[in-house]
TITISE-780555 format. One line per field, with one value per residue (C-alpha): residue number from 1; residue in three letters; x, y, z. Coordinates in steps of 0.5 Angstrom, whole numbers, padded with zeros to 4 digits, always signed. Each point is the difference from the previous one (the first is absolute). Layout:
BEGIN
k <- c(NUM | ...)
r <- c(ALA | ...)
u <- c(X | ...)
v <- c(Y | ...)
w <- c(Z | ...)
This chain:
BEGIN
k <- c(1 | 2 | 3 | 4 | 5 | 6 | 7 | 8 | 9 | 10 | 11 | 12 | 13 | 14 | 15 | 16 | 17 | 18 | 19 | 20 | 21 | 22 | 23 | 24 | 25 | 26 | 27 | 28 | 29 | 30 | 31 | 32 | 33 | 34 | 35 | 36 | 37 | 38 | 39 | 40 | 41 | 42 | 43 | 44 | 45 | 46 | 47 | 48 | 49 | 50 | 51 | 52 | 53 | 54 | 55 | 56 | 57 | 58 | 59 | 60 | 61 | 62 | 63 | 64 | 65 | 66 | 67 | 68 | 69 | 70 | 71 | 72 | 73 | 74 | 75 | 76 | 77 | 78 | 79 | 80 | 81 | 82 | 83 | 84 | 85 | 86 | 87 | 88 | 89 | 90 | 91 | 92 | 93 | 94 | 95 | 96 | 97 | 98 | 99 | 100 | 101 | 102 | 103 | 104 | 105 | 106 | 107 | 108 | 109 | 110 | 111 | 112 | 113 | 114 | 115 | 116 | 117 | 118 | 119 | 120 | 121 | 122 | 123 | 124 | 125 | 126 | 127 | 128 | 129 | 130 | 131 | 132 | 133 | 134 | 135 | 136 | 137 | 138 | 139 | 140 | 141 | 142 | 143 | 144 | 145 | 146 | 147 | 148 | 149 | 150 | 151 | 152 | 153 | 154 | 155 | 156 | 157 | 158 | 159 | 160 | 161 | 162 | 163 | 164 | 165 | 166 | 167 | 168 | 169 | 170 | 171 | 172 | 173 | 174 | 175 | 176 | 177 | 178 | 179 | 180 | 181 | 182 | 183 | 184 | 185 | 186 | 187 | 188 | 189 | 190 | 191 | 192 | 193 | 194 | 195 | 196 | 197 | 198 | 199 | 200 | 201 | 202 | 203 | 204 | 205 | 206 | 207 | 208 | 209 | 210 | 211 | 212 | 213 | 214 | 215 | 216 | 217 | 218 | 219 | 220 | 221 | 222 | 223 | 224 | 225 | 226 | 227 | 228 | 229 | 230 | 231 | 232 | 233 | 234 | 235 | 236 | 237 | 238 | 239 | 240 | 241 | 242 | 243 | 244 | 245 | 246 | 247 | 248 | 249 | 250 | 251 | 252 | 253 | 254 | 255 | 256 | 257 | 258 | 259 | 260 | 261 | 262 | 263 | 264 | 265 | 266 | 267 | 268 | 269 | 270 | 271 | 272 | 273 | 274 | 275 | 276 | 277 | 278 | 279 | 280 | 281 | 282 | 283 | 284 | 285 | 286 | 287 | 288 | 289 | 290 | 291 | 292 | 293 | 294 | 295 | 296 | 297 | 298 | 299 | 300 | 301 | 302 | 303 | 304 | 305 | 306 | 307 | 308 | 309 | 310 | 311 | 312 | 313 | 314 | 315 | 316 | 317 | 318 | 319 | 320 | 321 | 322 | 323 | 324 | 325 | 326 | 327 | 328 | 329 | 330 | 331 | 332 | 333 | 334 | 335 | 336 | 337 | 338 | 339 | 340 | 341 | 342 | 343 | 344 | 345 | 346 | 347 | 348 | 349 | 350 | 351 | 352 | 353 | 354 | 355 | 356 | 357 | 358 | 359 | 360 | 361 | 362 | 363 | 364 | 365 | 366 | 367 | 368 | 369 | 370 | 371 | 372 | 373 | 374 | 375 | 376 | 377 | 378 | 379 | 380 | 381 | 382 | 383 | 384 | 385 | 386 | 387 | 388 | 389 | 390 | 391 | 392 | 393 | 394 | 395 | 396 | 397 | 398 | 399 | 400 | 401 | 402 | 403 | 404 | 405 | 406 | 407 | 408 | 409 | 410 | 411 | 412 | 413 | 414 | 415 | 416 | 417 | 418 | 419 | 420 | 421 | 422 | 423 | 424 | 425 | 426 | 427 | 428 | 429 | 430 | 431 | 432 | 433 | 434 | 435 | 436 | 437 | 438 | 439 | 440 | 441 | 442 | 443 | 444 | 445 | 446 | 447 | 448 | 449 | 450 | 451 | 452 | 453 | 454 | 455 | 456 | 457 | 458 | 459 | 460 | 461 | 462 | 463 | 464 | 465 | 466 | 467 | 468 | 469 | 470 | 471 | 472 | 473 | 474 | 475 | 476 | 477 | 478 | 479 | 480 | 481 | 482 | 483 | 484 | 485 | 486 | 487 | 488 | 489 | 490 | 491 | 492 | 493 | 494 | 495 | 496 | 497 | 498 | 499 | 500 | 501 | 502 | 503 | 504 | 505 | 506 | 507 | 508 | 509 | 510 | 511 | 512 | 513 | 514 | 515 | 516 | 517 | 518 | 519 | 520 | 521 | 522 | 523 | 524 | 525 | 526 | 527 | 528 | 529 | 530 | 531 | 532 | 533 | 534 | 535 | 536 | 537 | 538 | 539 | 540 | 541 | 542 | 543 | 544 | 545 | 546 | 547 | 548 | 549 | 550 | 551 | 552 | 553 | 554 | 555 | 556 | 557 | 558 | 559 | 560 | 561 | 562 | 563 | 564 | 565 | 566 | 567)
r <- c(MET | ILE | LYS | ILE | ARG | ILE | ALA | GLY | PRO | PRO | GLY | THR | GLY | LYS | THR | THR | ARG | LEU | THR | LYS | ILE | PHE | TYR | GLU | LEU | LEU | ASP | LYS | TYR | SER | PRO | ALA | ASP | ILE | LEU | LEU | MET | SER | HIS | THR | LYS | THR | ALA | ALA | LYS | ILE | ILE | ARG | ASP | LYS | ILE | LEU | GLU | PRO | GLU | THR | ILE | LEU | GLU | TYR | GLN | LYS | GLU | THR | GLY | LYS | GLU | ILE | TYR | TYR | LYS | VAL | GLN | ASN | SER | LYS | LYS | THR | LEU | GLU | HIS | ASN | VAL | SER | THR | ILE | HIS | SER | TYR | CYS | ASN | SER | ILE | ALA | LYS | GLN | VAL | THR | LYS | GLY | GLN | GLU | PHE | ASP | LEU | ASP | ASP | TYR | ASP | ILE | MET | SER | GLN | MET | HIS | PRO | LEU | PHE | ASN | LYS | HIS | THR | MET | ASN | LYS | LYS | PHE | LYS | ALA | ILE | ASP | SER | LEU | PHE | ARG | LEU | HIS | PRO | PHE | PHE | LYS | PHE | ASN | SER | PHE | ALA | ARG | ASN | ASN | GLY | MET | SER | PRO | ILE | GLU | TYR | TYR | SER | THR | LEU | GLY | PHE | GLU | GLU | LYS | ASN | ASP | TYR | LYS | TYR | TYR | PRO | THR | GLU | LEU | GLN | GLU | LEU | ALA | LYS | ASN | TYR | HIS | SER | PHE | LYS | THR | ASP | ILE | LYS | ILE | ASN | GLU | ARG | ALA | GLU | THR | LEU | LEU | ASP | PHE | ASP | ASP | MET | ILE | GLU | TYR | PHE | TYR | LYS | ILE | LYS | LYS | ALA | GLU | PRO | LYS | TYR | ALA | HIS | VAL | LYS | VAL | LEU | ILE | LEU | ASP | GLU | ALA | GLN | ASP | SER | SER | VAL | ILE | GLN | ARG | LYS | ALA | GLU | GLU | ALA | LEU | SER | LYS | ASN | VAL | ASP | TYR | PHE | TYR | LYS | ALA | GLY | ASP | PRO | ASP | GLN | SER | ILE | PHE | GLU | PHE | SER | GLY | ALA | ASP | PRO | ASP | ALA | PHE | HIS | LYS | GLU | PHE | ALA | ASN | PRO | GLU | ILE | GLU | LEU | GLU | GLN | GLY | TYR | ARG | CYS | PRO | ARG | ILE | VAL | ASN | ASP | TYR | CYS | LYS | LYS | ILE | ILE | LYS | ASP | ILE | TRP | ASP | HIS | TYR | GLU | TYR | SER | ARG | VAL | TRP | ALA | PRO | LEU | LYS | ASP | LYS | ASP | THR | GLY | GLU | ILE | ILE | GLU | GLY | GLU | LYS | TYR | MET | LEU | ARG | ASP | LEU | GLU | GLN | ASP | GLU | ASN | ALA | ALA | GLU | LEU | LYS | ARG | ARG | ILE | LEU | GLU | THR | GLU | GLU | LYS | PHE | ILE | PHE | THR | TYR | ARG | GLY | ASN | ASP | PRO | ILE | HIS | THR | ILE | LYS | TYR | LEU | ILE | ASN | THR | GLY | VAL | PRO | PHE | GLN | MET | PRO | TYR | ASN | ASP | LEU | LYS | LYS | LEU | GLN | ARG | LYS | LYS | VAL | PHE | ASP | ASP | PRO | ALA | ARG | GLN | ILE | LYS | ASN | GLN | ARG | PHE | PHE | LEU | GLN | LEU | ALA | ASN | GLY | GLU | SER | VAL | VAL | LEU | LYS | GLU | ILE | LYS | GLN | LEU | LEU | LYS | SER | ILE | ASP | PRO | ARG | TYR | LEU | GLY | LYS | ASN | TYR | SER | LEU | GLU | LYS | MET | ASP | SER | VAL | ALA | ARG | GLY | SER | TYR | ASN | LEU | ASN | PHE | LEU | ILE | GLU | GLU | GLU | PHE | LEU | HIS | ASN | GLU | VAL | LYS | ASN | ILE | GLU | ASP | PHE | GLN | LEU | ILE | ASN | THR | VAL | ASN | SER | ILE | PHE | MET | LYS | ASN | TYR | ILE | ARG | GLU | ILE | VAL | ASN | ASN | ASN | ARG | ASP | LEU | GLU | ASP | LYS | ARG | ILE | PHE | VAL | GLU | ASN | ILE | HIS | THR | ILE | LYS | GLY | LYS | GLU | PHE | ASP | ASN | VAL | VAL | LEU | ASP | LEU | THR | LEU | THR | ARG | THR | GLU | ASP | ASN | PHE | SER | LYS | LYS | ARG | MET | LYS | TYR | VAL | ALA | CYS | SER | ARG | ALA | LYS | LYS | THR | LEU | TRP | LEU | VAL | LYS | SER | LYS | THR | ASN | LEU | THR | LEU | GLU | GLY | GLU | GLU | ASP | LYS | HIS | ASP | THR)
u <- c(+0036 | +0000 | +0000 | -0003 | +0001 | -0005 | +0001 | -0003 | -0002 | -0007 | -0005 | +0003 | -0004 | +0003 | -0006 | -0003 | +0006 | +0000 | -0008 | +0002 | +0006 | -0005 | -0005 | +0006 | +0002 | -0007 | +0002 | +0004 | -0002 | -0007 | -0001 | +0001 | +0008 | +0001 | +0001 | +0000 | +0002 | +0000 | +0002 | -0006 | -0008 | -0001 | +0005 | -0002 | -0007 | +0001 | +0004 | -0005 | -0006 | +0004 | +0001 | -0008 | -0002 | -0004 | +0002 | +0007 | -0001 | -0004 | +0005 | +0006 | -0004 | -0002 | +0008 | +0002 | -0006 | +0001 | -0006 | +0001 | -0006 | -0003 | +0006 | +0001 | -0007 | -0001 | +0007 | -0003 | +0001 | +0007 | +0002 | -0003 | +0006 | +0005 | +0000 | +0001 | +0005 | +0006 | -0002 | -0007 | +0003 | +0005 | -0005 | -0005 | +0005 | +0003 | -0007 | -0001 | +0006 | +0001 | -0007 | +0001 | -0004 | +0000 | +0002 | -0005 | -0003 | -0003 | +0007 | +0003 | -0004 | +0002 | +0007 | +0000 | -0003 | +0005 | +0006 | +0000 | +0004 | -0005 | -0005 | -0002 | +0000 | +0007 | +0002 | -0003 | +0003 | +0007 | +0000 | -0005 | -0004 | -0006 | -0004 | -0003 | -0001 | +0005 | +0002 | +0003 | +0003 | +0008 | +0002 | -0004 | +0002 | +0008 | -0001 | -0003 | +0006 | +0005 | -0003 | -0001 | +0008 | +0001 | +0002 | -0002 | -0002 | +0006 | +0005 | -0005 | +0001 | +0007 | +0000 | -0004 | +0003 | +0000 | -0006 | -0004 | +0001 | -0003 | -0006 | -0002 | +0001 | +0003 | +0006 | +0003 | -0002 | -0008 | +0001 | +0003 | -0005 | -0006 | +0003 | +0000 | -0006 | -0004 | +0003 | -0001 | -0008 | -0001 | +0003 | -0002 | -0006 | -0002 | -0001 | -0004 | -0004 | -0002 | +0006 | +0006 | +0003 | -0003 | +0003 | +0001 | +0001 | +0007 | -0001 | -0003 | +0006 | +0005 | -0004 | -0001 | +0007 | +0002 | -0006 | +0002 | +0007 | -0001 | -0006 | +0001 | -0007 | -0004 | -0002 | +0003 | -0001 | +0003 | +0000 | +0002 | -0002 | +0002 | -0003 | +0003 | +0006 | +0004 | -0004 | +0002 | +0003 | +0005 | -0005 | -0004 | +0006 | +0001 | -0007 | +0001 | +0006 | -0003 | -0006 | +0005 | +0004 | -0003 | -0004 | +0000 | +0000 | +0001 | -0003 | +0002 | -0002 | +0001 | +0003 | +0006 | -0002 | -0007 | +0003 | -0003 | +0000 | +0007 | -0004 | -0002 | +0006 | +0000 | +0007 | +0000 | +0008 | -0001 | -0005 | +0003 | +0006 | -0004 | -0004 | +0006 | -0001 | -0008 | -0002 | -0006 | +0001 | -0007 | +0001 | -0007 | -0004 | -0008 | -0001 | +0004 | -0001 | +0006 | +0001 | -0001 | +0005 | +0005 | -0001 | +0000 | +0007 | +0002 | -0001 | +0003 | +0006 | +0005 | -0001 | +0001 | +0006 | +0002 | -0001 | +0003 | -0005 | -0006 | -0006 | -0005 | -0007 | -0004 | -0006 | -0008 | -0002 | -0007 | -0003 | -0002 | +0005 | +0006 | +0001 | +0003 | -0005 | +0003 | -0004 | +0001 | +0003 | -0001 | +0003 | -0004 | +0002 | -0005 | -0007 | -0004 | +0004 | +0002 | -0003 | +0002 | -0004 | -0006 | +0001 | +0001 | -0007 | -0003 | +0003 | -0003 | -0007 | -0001 | +0003 | +0000 | +0007 | +0004 | +0004 | +0005 | +0002 | +0006 | +0005 | +0006 | -0002 | -0006 | -0004 | -0003 | -0005 | +0001 | -0001 | -0007 | -0002 | +0001 | -0004 | -0005 | +0000 | -0001 | -0006 | +0002 | +0000 | +0006 | +0003 | +0005 | +0003 | -0004 | +0006 | +0002 | -0007 | +0000 | +0007 | -0003 | -0006 | +0004 | +0004 | -0007 | +0002 | -0007 | -0006 | -0001 | -0004 | -0003 | -0004 | -0002 | -0003 | -0003 | -0004 | -0002 | -0003 | -0004 | -0002 | -0002 | -0004 | -0004 | -0001 | -0003 | -0005 | +0003 | +0002 | +0006 | +0002 | +0002 | +0007 | +0001 | -0004 | +0004 | +0006 | -0003 | -0002 | +0007 | +0003 | -0006 | +0001 | -0003 | -0005 | -0004 | -0001 | -0007 | +0000 | -0002 | +0006 | +0005 | +0002 | -0003 | -0007 | +0001 | +0001 | -0006 | -0004 | -0002 | +0000 | +0004 | +0001 | -0001 | -0002 | +0001 | -0008 | +0001 | +0006 | -0002 | -0007 | +0004 | +0004 | +0007 | +0001 | -0002 | -0005 | +0005 | +0003 | -0005 | +0002 | +0008 | +0003 | +0004 | +0006 | +0000 | -0003 | +0007 | +0004 | +0006 | +0000 | +0003 | +0003 | -0002 | +0006 | -0004 | -0007 | +0002 | +0003 | -0006 | -0005 | +0004 | +0000 | -0007 | -0003 | +0004 | -0002 | +0007 | +0002 | +0004 | +0002 | +0003 | +0007 | +0003 | +0004 | +0005 | +0004 | +0006 | +0007 | +0005 | +0002 | -0007 | -0001 | +0006 | -0003 | -0006 | -0001 | -0005 | -0001 | +0002 | +0006 | +0000 | +0006 | +0001 | +0008 | +0000 | +0004 | -0002 | +0007 | +0007 | +0002 | +0006 | +0001 | -0001 | -0006 | -0004 | +0002 | -0003 | -0006 | -0001 | +0001 | -0005 | -0006 | +0001 | +0000 | -0007 | -0002 | -0004 | -0001 | +0002 | +0005 | -0002 | +0006 | -0002 | +0006 | +0001 | +0000 | +0006 | +0007 | -0001 | -0003 | +0001 | +0003 | +0007 | +0005 | -0004 | -0006 | +0004 | -0001 | -0006 | -0006)
v <- c(+0006 | +0007 | +0000 | +0006 | +0000 | +0005 | +0002 | +0005 | +0001 | -0002 | +0004 | +0003 | -0003 | -0007 | -0003 | +0006 | +0000 | -0008 | +0001 | +0006 | -0005 | -0005 | +0005 | +0002 | -0007 | -0001 | +0004 | -0006 | -0006 | -0003 | -0001 | -0008 | +0002 | +0004 | -0004 | +0004 | -0003 | +0002 | -0004 | +0000 | -0001 | +0007 | +0004 | -0004 | +0002 | +0007 | +0001 | -0004 | +0004 | +0006 | -0002 | -0002 | +0007 | +0004 | +0006 | -0002 | -0002 | +0006 | +0005 | -0003 | +0000 | +0008 | +0001 | -0004 | +0000 | -0008 | -0004 | -0006 | +0000 | -0006 | -0004 | +0000 | -0001 | -0006 | -0003 | -0002 | -0007 | +0000 | +0005 | -0004 | -0005 | +0004 | +0005 | -0004 | -0003 | -0004 | -0006 | +0000 | +0001 | -0005 | -0005 | +0001 | -0002 | -0006 | -0003 | +0001 | -0004 | -0005 | -0001 | +0001 | +0001 | +0005 | -0004 | +0001 | -0002 | -0007 | -0002 | +0002 | -0005 | -0006 | +0002 | +0000 | -0007 | -0003 | +0004 | +0000 | +0006 | +0005 | -0003 | +0007 | -0004 | -0002 | +0006 | +0004 | -0005 | +0000 | +0008 | +0003 | +0003 | +0004 | +0000 | -0006 | +0003 | -0003 | +0007 | +0001 | -0007 | +0001 | -0003 | +0004 | +0006 | -0002 | -0003 | +0007 | +0004 | -0004 | +0000 | +0007 | +0001 | -0005 | -0006 | -0007 | +0000 | -0004 | +0006 | +0005 | -0003 | +0000 | +0008 | +0001 | +0002 | -0004 | +0005 | -0001 | -0008 | +0000 | +0004 | -0005 | -0006 | -0003 | -0005 | -0002 | -0008 | +0002 | +0006 | -0005 | -0005 | +0005 | +0003 | -0007 | -0003 | +0007 | +0000 | -0007 | +0001 | +0006 | -0004 | -0007 | -0001 | -0006 | +0003 | +0006 | -0003 | +0007 | +0004 | -0001 | +0004 | +0004 | +0007 | +0004 | +0007 | +0000 | -0005 | +0005 | +0004 | -0005 | -0004 | +0006 | +0001 | -0007 | +0001 | +0006 | -0002 | -0006 | +0003 | +0007 | +0000 | +0000 | +0007 | +0004 | +0007 | +0006 | +0005 | -0002 | +0005 | -0002 | +0004 | +0000 | -0003 | +0001 | -0006 | -0005 | -0007 | -0004 | -0005 | +0006 | +0004 | -0007 | +0000 | +0008 | -0001 | -0006 | +0004 | +0006 | -0004 | +0002 | +0006 | +0007 | +0004 | -0002 | +0005 | -0001 | +0005 | +0000 | +0003 | -0003 | +0003 | -0003 | -0007 | -0004 | -0007 | -0002 | -0006 | -0003 | +0001 | +0007 | +0003 | +0008 | +0000 | -0002 | +0004 | +0006 | -0001 | -0002 | +0007 | +0004 | +0004 | -0001 | +0003 | +0003 | +0003 | +0003 | +0005 | +0004 | -0003 | +0000 | -0004 | +0002 | +0008 | +0003 | -0002 | -0008 | +0001 | +0003 | -0005 | -0006 | +0003 | +0000 | -0007 | -0002 | +0004 | -0005 | -0005 | +0006 | +0002 | -0008 | +0000 | +0007 | +0003 | +0005 | +0001 | +0005 | -0001 | +0006 | +0001 | +0000 | +0007 | +0003 | -0002 | +0007 | +0005 | -0004 | +0001 | -0006 | -0003 | +0000 | -0006 | -0003 | -0005 | -0002 | -0005 | -0004 | -0003 | -0005 | +0000 | +0002 | +0005 | +0008 | +0005 | -0002 | -0007 | +0004 | +0004 | -0007 | -0002 | +0006 | -0001 | -0007 | +0002 | +0007 | +0000 | -0004 | -0001 | -0007 | -0003 | -0006 | -0003 | -0004 | -0004 | -0005 | -0007 | -0004 | +0002 | +0007 | -0002 | +0006 | +0004 | -0004 | +0001 | +0008 | +0000 | -0004 | +0004 | +0006 | -0003 | +0000 | -0005 | -0002 | -0004 | -0005 | -0006 | -0006 | -0004 | +0004 | +0000 | -0008 | +0000 | +0004 | -0004 | -0006 | +0003 | +0001 | +0007 | +0002 | -0002 | +0003 | +0007 | +0001 | -0006 | +0001 | +0007 | -0003 | -0005 | +0005 | +0004 | -0006 | -0001 | +0007 | +0000 | -0006 | +0003 | +0006 | -0004 | +0000 | -0006 | -0003 | -0004 | -0007 | +0001 | +0005 | -0004 | -0006 | +0004 | +0003 | -0007 | -0003 | +0005 | +0000 | -0003 | -0007 | +0001 | +0004 | -0005 | -0003 | -0008 | +0001 | +0004 | -0003 | +0003 | -0005 | +0001 | +0007 | -0001 | -0005 | +0006 | +0004 | +0007 | +0006 | +0004 | -0002 | +0004 | -0001 | -0003 | -0005 | -0003 | -0001 | -0003 | -0005 | -0001 | +0002 | +0005 | -0001 | +0005 | +0002 | +0004 | +0006 | +0001 | +0001 | +0006 | +0004 | -0003 | -0007 | -0004 | -0002 | -0005 | +0002 | +0007 | -0003 | +0006 | +0007 | +0003 | -0003 | +0002 | +0007 | +0001 | -0004 | +0005 | +0006 | -0002 | -0002 | +0006 | +0005 | -0004 | +0001 | -0003 | -0007 | +0001 | +0007 | -0001 | +0005 | -0003 | -0006 | -0004 | -0003 | -0003 | +0005 | -0005 | +0000 | +0008 | +0001 | +0004 | +0002 | +0007 | +0003 | +0007 | -0003 | -0005 | -0002 | -0004 | -0005 | +0000 | -0006 | -0006 | -0007 | -0003 | +0003 | +0003 | +0003 | +0008 | +0001 | -0005 | +0004 | +0007 | -0003 | -0003 | +0007 | +0004 | -0004 | +0001 | +0007 | +0002 | -0003 | +0007 | +0005 | +0005 | -0003 | -0005 | -0002 | -0004 | -0005 | +0000 | -0007 | -0002 | -0006 | +0001 | -0004 | +0006 | +0002 | +0007 | +0001 | +0006 | +0005 | -0001 | +0001 | +0007 | +0001 | +0002)
w <- c(-0056 | +0003 | +0007 | +0004 | +0008 | +0003 | +0008 | +0004 | +0008 | +0003 | -0004 | -0005 | -0006 | -0002 | -0001 | -0004 | -0004 | -0002 | -0001 | -0005 | -0003 | -0001 | -0004 | -0004 | -0002 | -0003 | -0006 | -0002 | +0004 | +0002 | +0007 | -0001 | -0002 | +0007 | +0007 | +0006 | +0006 | +0008 | +0006 | +0004 | -0002 | +0003 | -0004 | -0006 | +0001 | +0001 | -0007 | -0003 | +0002 | -0001 | -0008 | +0000 | +0003 | -0005 | +0003 | -0001 | -0007 | -0002 | +0003 | -0004 | -0006 | +0001 | +0002 | -0007 | -0004 | -0001 | +0000 | +0005 | +0004 | -0004 | -0001 | +0008 | +0001 | -0005 | +0003 | +0007 | +0000 | -0003 | +0006 | +0005 | -0002 | -0003 | +0006 | +0006 | +0005 | -0002 | +0004 | -0004 | -0007 | +0001 | +0003 | -0006 | -0005 | +0005 | +0001 | -0008 | -0002 | +0005 | +0001 | +0008 | +0005 | +0006 | +0007 | +0005 | +0007 | -0003 | -0003 | +0007 | +0003 | -0005 | +0001 | +0008 | +0000 | -0005 | +0004 | +0007 | +0001 | -0004 | +0005 | +0004 | +0006 | -0001 | -0002 | +0006 | +0005 | -0004 | -0002 | +0005 | -0006 | +0003 | -0007 | -0003 | -0007 | -0005 | -0002 | +0007 | +0001 | +0001 | -0006 | -0005 | +0003 | +0000 | -0007 | -0002 | +0003 | -0003 | -0007 | +0000 | +0001 | -0006 | +0005 | +0002 | +0007 | +0003 | -0004 | +0003 | +0007 | +0000 | -0001 | +0006 | +0007 | +0006 | +0003 | -0007 | +0000 | +0007 | -0002 | -0005 | +0004 | -0006 | -0001 | -0007 | +0001 | +0001 | -0006 | -0005 | +0001 | +0000 | -0006 | -0004 | +0002 | -0002 | -0007 | -0001 | +0002 | -0004 | -0007 | +0001 | -0004 | +0003 | +0007 | -0002 | -0006 | -0002 | -0004 | -0003 | +0006 | +0006 | +0000 | +0007 | +0000 | -0001 | -0006 | -0004 | -0001 | +0000 | -0006 | -0004 | +0000 | -0002 | -0006 | -0002 | -0001 | -0003 | -0005 | -0001 | -0004 | +0007 | +0003 | -0006 | +0001 | -0003 | +0005 | +0008 | +0005 | +0007 | +0006 | +0008 | -0003 | +0006 | +0003 | -0004 | +0002 | -0003 | -0003 | -0002 | -0004 | -0003 | -0003 | -0002 | -0004 | -0004 | -0002 | -0002 | -0004 | -0007 | +0002 | -0004 | +0007 | +0007 | +0005 | +0007 | +0006 | +0007 | +0006 | +0004 | +0006 | +0000 | +0000 | +0006 | -0003 | +0002 | +0004 | -0007 | -0004 | -0002 | +0000 | +0001 | -0001 | -0007 | -0001 | +0002 | -0004 | -0006 | +0001 | +0001 | -0006 | -0003 | -0007 | +0003 | +0007 | +0003 | +0005 | +0002 | +0005 | -0001 | +0007 | +0006 | +0003 | +0002 | +0008 | -0002 | -0006 | +0005 | +0005 | -0006 | -0002 | +0007 | +0001 | -0007 | +0001 | +0002 | -0006 | -0004 | +0003 | +0000 | -0008 | -0001 | -0003 | +0001 | -0003 | -0002 | +0003 | +0000 | +0005 | -0002 | -0004 | +0000 | -0007 | -0001 | +0004 | -0001 | +0008 | +0004 | +0004 | +0007 | +0003 | +0008 | +0004 | +0007 | +0005 | +0005 | +0006 | -0002 | -0003 | +0006 | +0003 | +0000 | -0004 | -0007 | +0002 | +0001 | -0007 | -0003 | +0002 | -0002 | -0007 | +0000 | +0002 | -0003 | -0007 | -0006 | +0000 | -0002 | +0005 | +0000 | +0007 | -0002 | +0003 | +0000 | +0002 | +0000 | +0007 | +0000 | +0005 | +0004 | -0006 | -0001 | +0007 | -0001 | -0006 | +0003 | +0006 | -0004 | -0003 | -0008 | -0005 | -0003 | -0006 | +0001 | -0005 | +0000 | +0002 | +0005 | +0003 | +0000 | +0004 | +0005 | +0001 | +0000 | +0006 | +0003 | +0000 | -0002 | -0005 | -0006 | +0002 | -0007 | +0000 | +0007 | -0001 | -0007 | +0005 | +0005 | -0005 | -0003 | +0007 | +0001 | -0006 | +0002 | +0007 | -0003 | -0004 | -0007 | -0004 | -0002 | -0006 | +0000 | -0001 | +0006 | +0004 | -0001 | +0002 | +0006 | +0002 | -0001 | +0006 | +0004 | +0008 | -0001 | +0006 | -0004 | -0006 | +0000 | -0001 | -0007 | -0002 | -0006 | -0006 | -0004 | +0003 | -0001 | -0008 | +0000 | +0002 | -0006 | +0002 | -0003 | +0007 | +0008 | +0005 | +0008 | +0001 | -0006 | +0003 | +0007 | -0003 | -0004 | +0006 | -0004 | +0006 | +0008 | +0002 | +0005 | -0005 | +0001 | +0007 | -0002 | +0001 | -0005 | -0002 | +0004 | -0006 | -0004 | +0003 | -0003 | +0004 | +0006 | +0003 | +0003 | -0004 | -0007 | +0002 | +0002 | -0007 | -0004 | +0004 | -0002 | -0008 | +0000 | +0004 | -0003 | -0007 | -0002 | -0007 | +0000 | -0007 | +0001 | -0002 | +0004 | +0005 | -0001 | +0004 | -0004 | +0000 | -0003 | -0005 | -0003 | -0001 | -0005 | -0006 | +0005 | +0003 | +0005 | +0003 | +0007 | +0002 | +0007 | +0000 | +0007 | +0001 | +0003 | -0003 | +0001 | -0002 | -0001 | -0006 | -0003 | +0000 | -0007 | +0000 | +0005 | -0003 | -0007 | +0004 | +0003 | -0006 | -0004 | +0006 | +0001 | -0008 | -0001 | +0004 | -0004 | +0006 | +0007 | +0003 | +0007 | +0003 | +0006 | +0005 | +0002 | +0007 | -0001 | -0002 | -0007 | -0005 | -0007 | +0003 | -0002 | +0002 | -0003 | +0005 | +0007 | +0000 | -0004 | +0004)
């Protein structure tokens, strides 16, 4: 096996280099012989899209004279399987061999009936769990941390300090009982009656490792390419080791300074040692302008000094002139104060630039309030949006805006199709519903579309609906705050599908880039100094043009020594 390590700071073209390596390998191997894995779904999708991008393929053909277009395009199904996350790939093999099925909510309901400790009410009382979803059940979270670190729950518990143990509200006796009962439930055919075993998220890799060790023929590939290698947990590294045993080439790409998944078992120290002298070192930056580049180096300098190395990382150059692009950096007291805040708002409203509002934590409500007050549509991961809805922070604004638009169409005498009217009527204030309203009755009326007069005549809607003032119909619009936002979006006809403004956690934006990065420096929990620096480094290095740093009003921040006199 030939092992080739590829290292480089953010935006130096690691994904582009791996794409070219993939194309080069097609001279000797079929796409089915090549397995390319990454740590997250986002990172896997980015590189898969890059490989399949016609412009990228044709550019490579032009440079090399090699015909690969049809070979790549005809292998989309193979690439869907062979360019994926480590979990997804291992899961597909484990399910195939064990005839196992994924552990889901229905399984949890059965288990909670059989084993009282897993009952959500018992657990909420005993461990003060605040979320009823089983994936956030205290045991599952703790169990996942343990297995990512290659330990049993009891072993992992013994490594924690006093404060950490207190945070989890766990005691060894309960952990032992939970772990034992959980394992027996998943493997007892008489209980689950559906499969030889039930596989949870961590089982996917563990079972694969055992399968591969016992039967090398499974998942046999000739080339293994691993992207974002610095984020692999202990159990993931075992799977990678098993996969690489009989390959011809093992390409491993990453950046130790971007290792921010320590909580799930990543080991920055080990990766720093492994990548001290990589075979390929990328140095030219293609993303960050000089000001952002310099600031990122300032953030990470202590880590470079600690590991006794320095890295070449050249800032972004203009493609035509070769001149270095300067870029911009602003400090804000908060999102709504001082002249810099005014410039931020102007850019959001008057330009077509992309923005990421990023943070370290789970509750970016002040950021969302700012965007709502600004009156701009924004994109947010579905799971994060649902968390805020469960906390009753706010309802899904996109759904409310769509419903409001449907109603305005009706009010203006236009017709709305059945699917849209059903969506509207589900959210309508009940006092405006007619006596004949039901979704079943609507299905019985054979019409392609509906107007307001017809809905009133058939008594699906109350006649009073004609007298409703603007933005008063939808039941979920329960605050002036939200009504003003919806009014702003609808009246200005802003496009909800305009993917220009994003709100995401730092951990989910790795591999992505944006014209503007707006980083909230507030922390929701304590972090060690190097962890803080790595997270801040990752967030800031997403910026292609401008970096906006929002100063926190609290003492718990991502700020380090480098920020004390930085204005």
